Each structure stands twice: as structure tokens, then as C-alpha cells.
Backbone of each chain as nested JSON, in Angstrom:
{
  "chains": [
    {"id": "A", "residues": [
      {"number": 1, "name": "MET", "atoms": {"N": [9.077, 46.748, -140.562], "CA": [9.763, 46.272, -141.709], "C": [10.236, 47.187, -142.78]}},
      {"number": 2, "name": "ASP", "atoms": {"N": [11.478, 46.994, -143.252], "CA": [12.022, 48.04, -144.148], "C": [11.217, 47.997, -145.452]}},
      {"number": 3, "name": "SER", "atoms": {"N": [11.083, 49.114, -146.061], "CA": [10.496, 49.163, -147.395], "C": [11.364, 48.45, -148.414]}},
      {"number": 4, "name": "PHE", "atoms": {"N": [10.659, 48.025, -149.41], "CA": [11.282, 47.099, -150.399], "C": [12.165, 48.1, -151.288]}},
      {"number": 5, "name": "SER", "atoms": {"N": [13.305, 47.496, -151.648], "CA": [14.335, 48.363, -152.387], "C": [14.594, 47.638, -153.677]}},
      {"number": 6, "name": "THR", "atoms": {"N": [15.03, 48.328, -154.646], "CA": [15.509, 47.757, -155.9], "C": [16.927, 48.071, -155.984]}},
      {"number": 7, "name": "GLY", "atoms": {"N": [17.663, 47.362, -156.862], "CA": [18.904, 47.654, -157.065], "C": [19.254, 48.904, -157.987]}},
      {"number": 8, "name": "SER", "atoms": {"N": [18.142, 49.431, -158.562], "CA": [18.394, 50.473, -159.566], "C": [18.439, 51.819, -158.818]}},
      {"number": 9, "name": "SER", "atoms": {"N": [19.018, 52.733, -159.371], "CA": [19.046, 54.092, -158.982], "C": [18.413, 54.898, -159.984]}},
      {"number": 10, "name": "GLY", "atoms": {"N": [18.335, 56.193, -159.765], "CA": [17.925, 57.069, -160.944], "C": [16.421, 57.525, -160.654]}},
      {"number": 11, "name": "THR", "atoms": {"N": [15.963, 58.281, -161.632], "CA": [14.594, 58.89, -161.653], "C": [13.541, 57.892, -162.034]}},
      {"number": 12, "name": "GLY", "atoms": {"N": [12.327, 58.3, -161.805], "CA": [11.215, 57.381, -162.188], "C": [10.879, 56.336, -161.099]}},
      {"number": 13, "name": "SER", "atoms": {"N": [9.709, 55.736, -161.116], "CA": [9.25, 54.977, -159.968], "C": [10.037, 53.588, -160.142]}},
      {"number": 14, "name": "PRO", "atoms": {"N": [10.462, 53.133, -158.997], "CA": [11.417, 51.992, -159.032], "C": [10.449, 50.829, -159.431]}},
      {"number": 15, "name": "GLN", "atoms": {"N": [10.925, 49.913, -160.228], "CA": [10.084, 48.775, -160.637], "C": [10.779, 47.489, -159.922]}},
      {"number": 16, "name": "ILE", "atoms": {"N": [10.004, 46.618, -159.49], "CA": [10.608, 45.396, -158.84], "C": [9.88, 44.235, -159.415]}},
      {"number": 17, "name": "SER", "atoms": {"N": [10.523, 43.124, -159.697], "CA": [9.76, 42.001, -160.244], "C": [9.118, 41.208, -159.12]}},
      {"number": 18, "name": "THR", "atoms": {"N": [8.143, 40.554, -159.528], "CA": [7.341, 39.748, -158.394], "C": [8.208, 38.78, -157.755]}},
      {"number": 19, "name": "ASP", "atoms": {"N": [9.226, 38.152, -158.423], "CA": [10.032, 37.191, -157.733], "C": [11.039, 37.939, -156.75]}},
      {"number": 20, "name": "GLU", "atoms": {"N": [11.487, 39.126, -157.186], "CA": [12.284, 39.918, -156.228], "C": [11.589, 40.286, -155.047]}},
      {"number": 21, "name": "PHE", "atoms": {"N": [10.302, 40.7, -155.237], "CA": [9.5, 41.06, -154.074], "C": [9.195, 39.869, -153.158]}},
      {"number": 22, "name": "ARG", "atoms": {"N": [9.039, 38.752, -153.747], "CA": [8.784, 37.631, -152.99], "C": [10.088, 37.119, -152.18]}},
      {"number": 23, "name": "ASP", "atoms": {"N": [11.196, 37.212, -152.774], "CA": [12.479, 36.924, -152.158], "C": [12.865, 37.936, -151.022]}},
      {"number": 24, "name": "GLN", "atoms": {"N": [12.617, 39.146, -151.311], "CA": [12.912, 40.188, -150.303], "C": [12.014, 40.005, -149.124]}},
      {"number": 25, "name": "MET", "atoms": {"N": [10.644, 39.72, -149.469], "CA": [9.726, 39.569, -148.305], "C": [10.035, 38.446, -147.438]}},
      {"number": 26, "name": "LYS", "atoms": {"N": [10.375, 37.298, -148.09], "CA": [10.781, 36.078, -147.38], "C": [12.055, 36.366, -146.419]}},
      {"number": 27, "name": "ALA", "atoms": {"N": [13.007, 37.087, -147.016], "CA": [14.217, 37.416, -146.223], "C": [13.972, 38.226, -145.139]}},
      {"number": 28, "name": "GLN", "atoms": {"N": [13.02, 39.264, -145.345], "CA": [12.705, 40.155, -144.212], "C": [11.869, 39.482, -143.117]}},
      {"number": 29, "name": "LEU", "atoms": {"N": [11.002, 38.603, -143.567], "CA": [10.197, 37.779, -142.548], "C": [11.187, 36.941, -141.747]}},
      {"number": 30, "name": "ALA", "atoms": {"N": [12.073, 36.228, -142.47], "CA": [13.09, 35.408, -141.696], "C": [13.754, 36.147, -140.771]}},
      {"number": 31, "name": "GLN", "atoms": {"N": [14.2, 37.266, -141.138], "CA": [14.941, 38.168, -140.232], "C": [14.086, 38.593, -138.95]}},
      {"number": 32, "name": "ALA", "atoms": {"N": [12.805, 38.911, -139.208], "CA": [11.977, 39.333, -138.148], "C": [11.713, 38.185, -137.215]}},
      {"number": 33, "name": "TYR", "atoms": {"N": [11.616, 36.979, -137.769], "CA": [11.373, 35.776, -136.882], "C": [12.524, 35.655, -136.053]}},
      {"number": 34, "name": "ALA", "atoms": {"N": [13.692, 35.677, -136.736], "CA": [15.039, 35.42, -135.93], "C": [15.207, 36.421, -134.805]}},
      {"number": 35, "name": "GLN", "atoms": {"N": [14.925, 37.578, -135.105], "CA": [15.056, 38.677, -134.186], "C": [14.125, 38.474, -132.902]}},
      {"number": 36, "name": "GLU", "atoms": {"N": [12.971, 38.05, -133.213], "CA": [11.957, 37.861, -132.122], "C": [12.403, 36.68, -131.322]}},
      {"number": 37, "name": "PHE", "atoms": {"N": [12.949, 35.668, -131.922], "CA": [13.464, 34.546, -131.2], "C": [14.556, 34.93, -130.289]}},
      {"number": 38, "name": "LEU", "atoms": {"N": [15.442, 35.653, -130.871], "CA": [16.678, 36.157, -130.059], "C": [16.114, 36.811, -128.785]}},
      {"number": 39, "name": "GLU", "atoms": {"N": [15.197, 37.712, -129.036], "CA": [14.726, 38.566, -127.906], "C": [14.143, 37.599, -126.763]}},
      {"number": 40, "name": "THR", "atoms": {"N": [13.385, 36.706, -127.19], "CA": [12.758, 35.83, -126.302], "C": [13.821, 34.886, -125.511]}},
      {"number": 41, "name": "VAL", "atoms": {"N": [14.768, 34.278, -126.309], "CA": [15.788, 33.492, -125.652], "C": [16.566, 34.325, -124.666]}},
      {"number": 42, "name": "ARG", "atoms": {"N": [16.831, 35.476, -125.056], "CA": [17.625, 36.287, -124.269], "C": [17.077, 36.606, -122.865]}},
      {"number": 43, "name": "GLY", "atoms": {"N": [15.787, 36.926, -122.891], "CA": [15.045, 37.23, -121.757], "C": [14.937, 35.958, -120.86]}},
      {"number": 44, "name": "LYS", "atoms": {"N": [14.562, 34.865, -121.371], "CA": [14.393, 33.595, -120.627], "C": [15.732, 33.187, -119.97]}},
      {"number": 45, "name": "CYS", "atoms": {"N": [16.806, 33.306, -120.766], "CA": [18.169, 32.678, -120.223], "C": [18.837, 33.712, -119.16]}},
      {"number": 46, "name": "PHE", "atoms": {"N": [18.476, 34.898, -119.493], "CA": [19.057, 35.841, -118.473], "C": [18.341, 35.624, -117.124]}},
      {"number": 47, "name": "GLU", "atoms": {"N": [17.032, 35.315, -117.27], "CA": [16.285, 35.065, -115.952], "C": [16.802, 33.907, -115.349]}},
      {"number": 48, "name": "LYS", "atoms": {"N": [16.961, 32.739, -116.059], "CA": [17.34, 31.525, -115.545], "C": [18.809, 31.478, -115.019]}},
      {"number": 49, "name": "CYS", "atoms": {"N": [19.625, 32.144, -115.683], "CA": [21.086, 31.948, -115.397], "C": [21.876, 33.062, -114.657]}},
      {"number": 50, "name": "ILE", "atoms": {"N": [21.341, 34.317, -114.794], "CA": [21.98, 35.391, -114.034], "C": [21.2, 35.831, -112.866]}},
      {"number": 51, "name": "SER", "atoms": {"N": [21.53, 35.203, -111.767], "CA": [20.839, 35.58, -110.573], "C": [21.296, 36.839, -109.88]}},
      {"number": 52, "name": "LYS", "atoms": {"N": [22.574, 36.938, -109.837], "CA": [23.2, 38.239, -109.274], "C": [24.245, 38.771, -110.155]}},
      {"number": 53, "name": "PRO", "atoms": {"N": [23.927, 39.733, -111.071], "CA": [24.848, 40.214, -112.03], "C": [26.136, 40.681, -111.346]}},
      {"number": 54, "name": "GLY", "atoms": {"N": [27.313, 40.201, -111.913], "CA": [28.527, 40.592, -111.306], "C": [29.231, 41.551, -112.279]}},
      {"number": 55, "name": "THR", "atoms": {"N": [30.466, 41.716, -112.225], "CA": [31.301, 42.657, -113.005], "C": [31.586, 41.995, -114.37]}},
      {"number": 56, "name": "SER", "atoms": {"N": [31.464, 40.628, -114.462], "CA": [31.606, 39.894, -115.711], "C": [30.946, 38.571, -115.593]}},
      {"number": 57, "name": "LEU", "atoms": {"N": [30.616, 37.922, -116.647], "CA": [30.04, 36.577, -116.716], "C": [30.886, 35.548, -116.112]}},
      {"number": 58, "name": "SER", "atoms": {"N": [30.411, 34.865, -115.198], "CA": [31.319, 33.705, -114.637], "C": [31.231, 32.527, -115.618]}},
      {"number": 59, "name": "GLY", "atoms": {"N": [32.093, 31.604, -115.337], "CA": [32.056, 30.343, -116.219], "C": [30.849, 29.555, -116.093]}},
      {"number": 60, "name": "SER", "atoms": {"N": [30.224, 29.454, -114.87], "CA": [29.039, 28.762, -114.662], "C": [27.874, 29.545, -115.402]}},
      {"number": 61, "name": "GLU", "atoms": {"N": [27.902, 30.83, -115.35], "CA": [26.917, 31.598, -115.934], "C": [26.972, 31.425, -117.481]}},
      {"number": 62, "name": "SER", "atoms": {"N": [28.106, 31.421, -118.054], "CA": [28.196, 31.191, -119.438], "C": [27.854, 29.843, -119.828]}},
      {"number": 63, "name": "SER", "atoms": {"N": [28.25, 28.795, -119.183], "CA": [27.718, 27.442, -119.577], "C": [26.18, 27.27, -119.295]}},
      {"number": 64, "name": "CYS", "atoms": {"N": [25.764, 27.888, -118.386], "CA": [24.271, 27.849, -118.042], "C": [23.574, 28.568, -119.349]}},
      {"number": 65, "name": "ILE", "atoms": {"N": [24.097, 29.598, -119.797], "CA": [23.445, 30.278, -120.978], "C": [23.457, 29.292, -122.292]}},
      {"number": 66, "name": "SER", "atoms": {"N": [24.708, 28.797, -122.466], "CA": [24.735, 27.867, -123.57], "C": [23.712, 26.713, -123.461]}},
      {"number": 67, "name": "ARG", "atoms": {"N": [23.619, 26.077, -122.277], "CA": [22.694, 25.018, -122.162], "C": [21.284, 25.557, -122.385]}},
      {"number": 68, "name": "CYS", "atoms": {"N": [20.989, 26.799, -121.836], "CA": [19.685, 27.372, -121.858], "C": [19.256, 27.506, -123.292]}},
      {"number": 69, "name": "VAL", "atoms": {"N": [20.151, 28.118, -124.072], "CA": [19.799, 28.402, -125.497], "C": [19.421, 27.034, -126.223]}},
      {"number": 70, "name": "ASP", "atoms": {"N": [20.337, 26.072, -125.915], "CA": [20.079, 24.617, -126.645], "C": [18.67, 24.132, -126.136]}},
      {"number": 71, "name": "ARG", "atoms": {"N": [18.474, 24.236, -124.89], "CA": [17.22, 23.696, -124.376], "C": [15.939, 24.475, -124.808]}},
      {"number": 72, "name": "TYR", "atoms": {"N": [16.118, 25.788, -125.049], "CA": [14.974, 26.601, -125.543], "C": [14.683, 26.268, -126.988]}},
      {"number": 73, "name": "ILE", "atoms": {"N": [15.762, 26.001, -127.74], "CA": [15.491, 25.518, -129.112], "C": [14.868, 24.172, -129.175]}},
      {"number": 74, "name": "GLU", "atoms": {"N": [15.298, 23.401, -128.214], "CA": [14.717, 22.026, -128.192], "C": [13.162, 22.079, -127.715]}},
      {"number": 75, "name": "ALA", "atoms": {"N": [12.935, 22.917, -126.771], "CA": [11.634, 23.106, -126.262], "C": [10.749, 23.661, -127.472]}},
      {"number": 76, "name": "THR", "atoms": {"N": [11.199, 24.593, -128.326], "CA": [10.408, 25.026, -129.375], "C": [10.063, 23.952, -130.342]}},
      {"number": 77, "name": "GLY", "atoms": {"N": [10.975, 22.938, -130.534], "CA": [10.648, 21.771, -131.383], "C": [9.651, 20.915, -130.839]}},
      {"number": 78, "name": "ILE", "atoms": {"N": [9.755, 20.671, -129.434], "CA": [8.662, 19.79, -128.68], "C": [7.405, 20.39, -128.863]}},
      {"number": 79, "name": "VAL", "atoms": {"N": [7.31, 21.657, -128.631], "CA": [6.0, 22.398, -128.582], "C": [5.454, 22.406, -129.983]}},
      {"number": 80, "name": "GLY", "atoms": {"N": [6.314, 22.627, -130.983], "CA": [5.788, 22.689, -132.331], "C": [5.248, 21.332, -132.845]}},
      {"number": 81, "name": "ARG", "atoms": {"N": [6.034, 20.126, -132.459], "CA": [5.553, 18.875, -132.753], "C": [4.314, 18.575, -132.099]}},
      {"number": 82, "name": "ALA", "atoms": {"N": [4.228, 18.944, -130.82], "CA": [2.912, 18.617, -130.036], "C": [1.753, 19.305, -130.625]}},
      {"number": 83, "name": "LEU", "atoms": {"N": [1.863, 20.486, -131.203], "CA": [0.69, 21.178, -131.735], "C": [0.286, 20.563, -133.084]}},
      {"number": 84, "name": "PHE", "atoms": {"N": [1.122, 19.934, -133.773], "CA": [0.786, 19.443, -135.129], "C": [0.834, 17.944, -135.243]}},
      {"number": 85, "name": "THR", "atoms": {"N": [0.742, 17.33, -134.134], "CA": [0.592, 15.822, -134.2], "C": [-0.85, 15.588, -133.683]}},
      {"number": 86, "name": "SER", "atoms": {"N": [-1.5, 14.828, -134.446], "CA": [-2.976, 14.615, -133.922], "C": [-2.98, 13.533, -132.968]}},
      {"number": 87, "name": "ARG", "atoms": {"N": [-3.87, 13.637, -132.075], "CA": [-3.984, 12.663, -130.974], "C": [-4.864, 11.548, -131.222]}}
    ]},
    {"id": "B", "residues": [
      {"number": 1, "name": "MET", "atoms": {"N": [7.147, 45.962, -160.633], "CA": [5.899, 45.529, -160.257], "C": [5.122, 46.759, -159.861]}},
      {"number": 2, "name": "ASP", "atoms": {"N": [4.049, 47.037, -160.507], "CA": [3.175, 48.188, -160.065], "C": [1.969, 47.547, -159.231]}},
      {"number": 3, "name": "ALA", "atoms": {"N": [1.117, 48.52, -158.921], "CA": [0.067, 48.122, -158.071], "C": [-0.87, 47.097, -158.575]}},
      {"number": 4, "name": "SER", "atoms": {"N": [-1.062, 47.033, -159.821], "CA": [-1.967, 45.988, -160.405], "C": [-1.393, 44.57, -160.172]}},
      {"number": 5, "name": "ALA", "atoms": {"N": [-0.141, 44.422, -160.189], "CA": [0.441, 43.175, -160.065], "C": [0.173, 42.566, -158.681]}},
      {"number": 6, "name": "LEU", "atoms": {"N": [-0.239, 43.443, -157.602], "CA": [-0.602, 42.913, -156.32], "C": [-1.828, 42.094, -156.442]}},
      {"number": 7, "name": "ASN", "atoms": {"N": [-2.541, 42.23, -157.563], "CA": [-3.878, 41.36, -157.72], "C": [-3.651, 39.981, -158.231]}},
      {"number": 8, "name": "SER", "atoms": {"N": [-2.3, 39.685, -158.753], "CA": [-2.08, 38.412, -159.36], "C": [-2.418, 37.294, -158.37]}},
      {"number": 9, "name": "PRO", "atoms": {"N": [-3.136, 36.237, -158.852], "CA": [-3.492, 35.17, -157.951], "C": [-2.281, 34.452, -157.352]}},
      {"number": 10, "name": "ASP", "atoms": {"N": [-1.199, 34.555, -158.148], "CA": [0.103, 33.834, -157.646], "C": [0.555, 34.586, -156.486]}},
      {"number": 11, "name": "LEU", "atoms": {"N": [0.734, 36.01, -156.518], "CA": [1.082, 36.681, -155.372], "C": [0.218, 36.576, -154.221]}},
      {"number": 12, "name": "GLN", "atoms": {"N": [-1.19, 36.634, -154.447], "CA": [-2.15, 36.463, -153.433], "C": [-1.905, 35.191, -152.692]}},
      {"number": 13, "name": "ARG", "atoms": {"N": [-1.642, 34.127, -153.415], "CA": [-1.481, 32.805, -152.847], "C": [-0.214, 32.817, -151.918]}},
      {"number": 14, "name": "PHE", "atoms": {"N": [0.893, 33.496, -152.481], "CA": [2.134, 33.628, -151.752], "C": [1.853, 34.393, -150.549]}},
      {"number": 15, "name": "LEU", "atoms": {"N": [1.151, 35.503, -150.545], "CA": [0.939, 36.398, -149.27], "C": [0.074, 35.623, -148.351]}},
      {"number": 16, "name": "ASN", "atoms": {"N": [-0.819, 34.916, -148.807], "CA": [-1.689, 34.072, -147.853], "C": [-0.959, 33.011, -147.127]}},
      {"number": 17, "name": "GLN", "atoms": {"N": [-0.058, 32.394, -147.919], "CA": [0.866, 31.354, -147.262], "C": [1.736, 31.865, -146.182]}},
      {"number": 18, "name": "GLU", "atoms": {"N": [2.379, 33.135, -146.603], "CA": [3.247, 33.73, -145.587], "C": [2.518, 34.208, -144.443]}},
      {"number": 19, "name": "LYS", "atoms": {"N": [1.27, 34.693, -144.686], "CA": [0.464, 35.058, -143.438], "C": [0.116, 33.934, -142.544]}},
      {"number": 20, "name": "GLU", "atoms": {"N": [-0.212, 32.75, -143.154], "CA": [-0.442, 31.608, -142.384], "C": [0.779, 31.119, -141.694]}},
      {"number": 21, "name": "LYS", "atoms": {"N": [1.883, 31.085, -142.332], "CA": [3.17, 30.687, -141.782], "C": [3.456, 31.708, -140.498]}},
      {"number": 22, "name": "ALA", "atoms": {"N": [3.192, 32.989, -140.739], "CA": [3.414, 33.928, -139.567], "C": [2.56, 33.659, -138.395]}},
      {"number": 23, "name": "MET", "atoms": {"N": [1.327, 33.302, -138.622], "CA": [0.405, 32.933, -137.584], "C": [0.826, 31.78, -136.801]}},
      {"number": 24, "name": "VAL", "atoms": {"N": [1.261, 30.62, -137.627], "CA": [1.703, 29.562, -136.958], "C": [3.044, 29.775, -136.135]}},
      {"number": 25, "name": "ASN", "atoms": {"N": [3.948, 30.508, -136.752], "CA": [5.208, 30.893, -135.977], "C": [4.823, 31.605, -134.654]}},
      {"number": 26, "name": "GLU", "atoms": {"N": [3.859, 32.595, -134.751], "CA": [3.482, 33.184, -133.54], "C": [3.05, 32.458, -132.521]}},
      {"number": 27, "name": "MET", "atoms": {"N": [2.154, 31.422, -132.879], "CA": [1.462, 30.501, -131.957], "C": [2.531, 29.698, -131.28]}},
      {"number": 28, "name": "VAL", "atoms": {"N": [3.466, 29.091, -132.013], "CA": [4.493, 28.281, -131.485], "C": [5.388, 28.985, -130.6]}},
      {"number": 29, "name": "ALA", "atoms": {"N": [5.765, 30.232, -130.978], "CA": [6.612, 31.044, -130.185], "C": [5.882, 31.299, -128.83]}},
      {"number": 30, "name": "LYS", "atoms": {"N": [4.694, 31.803, -128.809], "CA": [3.94, 32.124, -127.576], "C": [3.763, 30.881, -126.805]}},
      {"number": 31, "name": "LEU", "atoms": {"N": [3.594, 29.826, -127.291], "CA": [3.245, 28.492, -126.537], "C": [4.658, 28.099, -125.904]}},
      {"number": 32, "name": "THR", "atoms": {"N": [5.658, 28.259, -126.696], "CA": [6.954, 27.844, -126.073], "C": [7.291, 28.684, -124.863]}},
      {"number": 33, "name": "SER", "atoms": {"N": [7.021, 29.975, -125.011], "CA": [7.425, 30.895, -123.98], "C": [6.593, 30.602, -122.676]}},
      {"number": 34, "name": "VAL", "atoms": {"N": [5.15, 30.368, -122.842], "CA": [4.311, 29.994, -121.725], "C": [4.707, 28.537, -121.13]}},
      {"number": 35, "name": "CYS", "atoms": {"N": [4.88, 27.703, -121.945], "CA": [5.165, 26.304, -121.423], "C": [6.569, 26.22, -120.825]}},
      {"number": 36, "name": "TRP", "atoms": {"N": [7.613, 27.028, -121.333], "CA": [8.922, 26.948, -120.756], "C": [8.761, 27.519, -119.296]}},
      {"number": 37, "name": "ASP", "atoms": {"N": [8.042, 28.504, -119.136], "CA": [7.741, 29.146, -117.803], "C": [7.196, 28.187, -116.771]}},
      {"number": 38, "name": "LYS", "atoms": {"N": [6.204, 27.451, -117.377], "CA": [5.471, 26.35, -116.471], "C": [6.307, 25.188, -116.258]}},
      {"number": 39, "name": "CYS", "atoms": {"N": [7.053, 24.725, -117.164], "CA": [7.628, 23.464, -117.061], "C": [9.151, 23.32, -116.695]}},
      {"number": 40, "name": "ILE", "atoms": {"N": [9.864, 24.411, -117.102], "CA": [11.352, 24.38, -116.794], "C": [11.559, 25.236, -115.558]}},
      {"number": 41, "name": "THR", "atoms": {"N": [11.529, 24.495, -114.487], "CA": [11.545, 25.314, -113.185], "C": [12.922, 25.344, -112.672]}},
      {"number": 42, "name": "SER", "atoms": {"N": [13.848, 24.456, -112.937], "CA": [15.14, 24.542, -112.477], "C": [16.088, 24.973, -113.44]}},
      {"number": 43, "name": "SER", "atoms": {"N": [17.506, 25.029, -113.201], "CA": [18.489, 25.573, -114.093], "C": [18.505, 24.599, -115.251]}},
      {"number": 44, "name": "PRO", "atoms": {"N": [18.689, 25.131, -116.484], "CA": [18.833, 24.202, -117.651], "C": [19.936, 23.351, -117.635]}},
      {"number": 45, "name": "GLY", "atoms": {"N": [19.687, 22.065, -117.948], "CA": [20.742, 20.996, -118.04], "C": [21.183, 20.716, -119.383]}},
      {"number": 46, "name": "ASN", "atoms": {"N": [21.943, 19.602, -119.543], "CA": [22.458, 19.204, -120.769], "C": [21.347, 18.537, -121.708]}},
      {"number": 47, "name": "LYS", "atoms": {"N": [20.278, 18.121, -121.075], "CA": [19.185, 17.594, -121.77], "C": [17.891, 17.685, -120.866]}},
      {"number": 48, "name": "PHE", "atoms": {"N": [16.742, 17.662, -121.451], "CA": [15.571, 17.73, -120.578], "C": [15.361, 16.345, -119.962]}},
      {"number": 49, "name": "SER", "atoms": {"N": [14.787, 16.429, -118.719], "CA": [14.378, 15.112, -118.078], "C": [13.1, 14.699, -118.886]}},
      {"number": 50, "name": "SER", "atoms": {"N": [12.773, 13.436, -118.675], "CA": [11.501, 13.007, -119.277], "C": [10.345, 13.708, -118.877]}},
      {"number": 51, "name": "SER", "atoms": {"N": [10.318, 14.106, -117.602], "CA": [9.094, 14.833, -117.083], "C": [9.076, 16.248, -117.71]}},
      {"number": 52, "name": "GLU", "atoms": {"N": [10.215, 16.877, -117.893], "CA": [10.23, 18.196, -118.45], "C": [9.733, 18.109, -119.896]}},
      {"number": 53, "name": "SER", "atoms": {"N": [10.172, 17.149, -120.68], "CA": [9.736, 17.167, -122.047], "C": [8.165, 16.705, -122.149]}},
      {"number": 54, "name": "ALA", "atoms": {"N": [7.825, 15.768, -121.178], "CA": [6.349, 15.523, -121.242], "C": [5.526, 16.662, -120.912]}},
      {"number": 55, "name": "CYS", "atoms": {"N": [6.115, 17.435, -119.954], "CA": [5.357, 18.653, -119.434], "C": [5.215, 19.695, -120.61]}},
      {"number": 56, "name": "LEU", "atoms": {"N": [6.345, 19.834, -121.351], "CA": [6.267, 20.925, -122.438], "C": [5.184, 20.36, -123.498]}},
      {"number": 57, "name": "SER", "atoms": {"N": [5.166, 19.104, -123.888], "CA": [4.301, 18.621, -124.899], "C": [2.915, 18.682, -124.358]}},
      {"number": 58, "name": "ASN", "atoms": {"N": [2.628, 18.22, -123.094], "CA": [1.264, 18.268, -122.504], "C": [0.758, 19.7, -122.467]}},
      {"number": 59, "name": "CYS", "atoms": {"N": [1.736, 20.666, -122.053], "CA": [1.27, 22.024, -121.943], "C": [0.826, 22.548, -123.231]}},
      {"number": 60, "name": "ALA", "atoms": {"N": [1.511, 22.256, -124.273], "CA": [1.019, 22.648, -125.603], "C": [-0.275, 22.246, -126.0]}},
      {"number": 61, "name": "GLN", "atoms": {"N": [-0.47, 21.013, -125.724], "CA": [-1.77, 20.366, -126.121], "C": [-2.999, 20.902, -125.167]}},
      {"number": 62, "name": "ARG", "atoms": {"N": [-2.754, 20.994, -123.979], "CA": [-3.712, 21.543, -123.037], "C": [-4.087, 22.826, -123.363]}},
      {"number": 63, "name": "TYR", "atoms": {"N": [-3.188, 23.743, -123.696], "CA": [-3.357, 25.073, -124.076], "C": [-4.337, 25.118, -125.273]}},
      {"number": 64, "name": "MET", "atoms": {"N": [-4.144, 24.274, -126.24], "CA": [-5.072, 24.242, -127.394], "C": [-6.46, 23.772, -127.017]}},
      {"number": 65, "name": "ASP", "atoms": {"N": [-6.487, 22.822, -126.119], "CA": [-7.827, 22.337, -125.616], "C": [-8.54, 23.633, -124.955]}},
      {"number": 66, "name": "LEU", "atoms": {"N": [-7.742, 24.288, -124.221], "CA": [-8.297, 25.479, -123.606], "C": [-8.843, 26.437, -124.548]}},
      {"number": 67, "name": "THR", "atoms": {"N": [-8.113, 26.661, -125.557], "CA": [-8.572, 27.624, -126.618], "C": [-9.869, 27.233, -127.176]}},
      {"number": 68, "name": "LEU", "atoms": {"N": [-10.04, 26.031, -127.489], "CA": [-11.247, 25.443, -128.047], "C": [-12.451, 25.653, -127.134]}},
      {"number": 69, "name": "ILE", "atoms": {"N": [-12.219, 25.33, -125.803], "CA": [-13.251, 25.414, -124.791], "C": [-13.728, 26.887, -124.645]}},
      {"number": 70, "name": "ILE", "atoms": {"N": [-12.688, 27.78, -124.662], "CA": [-13.077, 29.237, -124.529], "C": [-13.933, 29.682, -125.727]}},
      {"number": 71, "name": "MET", "atoms": {"N": [-13.463, 29.372, -126.94], "CA": [-14.237, 29.629, -128.109], "C": [-15.636, 29.267, -128.066]}},
      {"number": 72, "name": "LYS", "atoms": {"N": [-15.796, 27.928, -127.737], "CA": [-17.106, 27.327, -127.661], "C": [-17.938, 28.087, -126.598]}},
      {"number": 73, "name": "ARG", "atoms": {"N": [-17.448, 28.368, -125.586], "CA": [-18.139, 29.05, -124.487], "C": [-18.574, 30.406, -124.928]}},
      {"number": 74, "name": "VAL", "atoms": {"N": [-17.672, 31.145, -125.567], "CA": [-18.07, 32.486, -126.045], "C": [-19.133, 32.44, -127.088]}},
      {"number": 75, "name": "GLN", "atoms": {"N": [-18.972, 31.455, -127.999], "CA": [-19.859, 31.317, -129.08], "C": [-21.229, 31.009, -128.474]}},
      {"number": 76, "name": "SER", "atoms": {"N": [-21.373, 30.223, -127.455], "CA": [-22.692, 29.81, -126.861], "C": [-23.36, 30.97, -126.25]}},
      {"number": 77, "name": "MET", "atoms": {"N": [-22.613, 32.008, -125.956], "CA": [-23.07, 33.198, -125.23], "C": [-23.789, 34.158, -126.282]}},
      {"number": 78, "name": "GLN", "atoms": {"N": [-23.587, 33.972, -127.63], "CA": [-23.978, 34.854, -128.573], "C": [-25.327, 34.548, -129.19]}}
    ]}
  ]
}
């Protein structure tokens, strides 16, 4: 994670308000989550859709990838709900 | 904000909340990955079949059951 930054420049120890710290931390966490999600989806959909890499993505490969991304997002929702619904 | 501000109960509460959220997020991400591999065996379609979505849901819950069993077993060994 990046270190926290302030808008100010100049000498002396940079001061950051608690609110700013909270906002920056939330933003960085959100970015980290998004990045991790992207990595995972990329791996899964490459595996599912690109069986023999050619010199470019075919139409069917592209549409497979689109569907795959949608399905993976949907799967995340199903799993999340299954975990937090009591039986 | 200097070092002493890190002790504020407000901030501690915020940090604990974010820590918990991070743990939940990691659990869901890991489970989705595992259950996707187990349940989505064919090429992704325009929607899940009912068996695919049931599999995903069951997978998540069985995995949690498993976690509980393992914890109990390990505890009983100590």
C-alpha cells in the first residue's frame, strides 16, 4: 500500500487529519480489493475462454470473456449471500 | 495527525471495522475462487443453470461446515 500523503508541501512533519486518513485508507483498500478481484477474474476467464491462444482474440473468445466476467461477479454474489444467510 | 491520535477510540473502531471487512472480503474471494472451480465446469453462458447456482451456494456452506469440523477436531486434540 502507498504511504499516506497530504496535500501540503514544505518542511516539517506532514500533518493529516483523522478524516483524511480514514478517507485515504478506505480509498486504498477499495483499490486493493478491486485489483485483487481483477487478477482473479483475469486468471479464471483466461483459463475458461482461451484454449489455444491465436494471433488475436476471436469473436467467440471475446464474448466468452464478457460472459465469464458477468458470471464470476454473479458467483461472488451467490457465495457472499450463501455465507451470510443463516440456515 | 500525530502518533497519539492513533489511540483515539474512534480511529480504533474504524480500523477494527476495516480489518473485519478485509477478512470477510478475503473469505468471500477465496470461496468464490474455490467454488467456481468446483461448480462451473463448462464454458460460461448467459446465465447460470439452476444446478450451477445451487452448486455455488452449497459449496460455500459446505466449506464453512468443513472449517467448523476441522477447528473442533484440532481443539479436541489439545
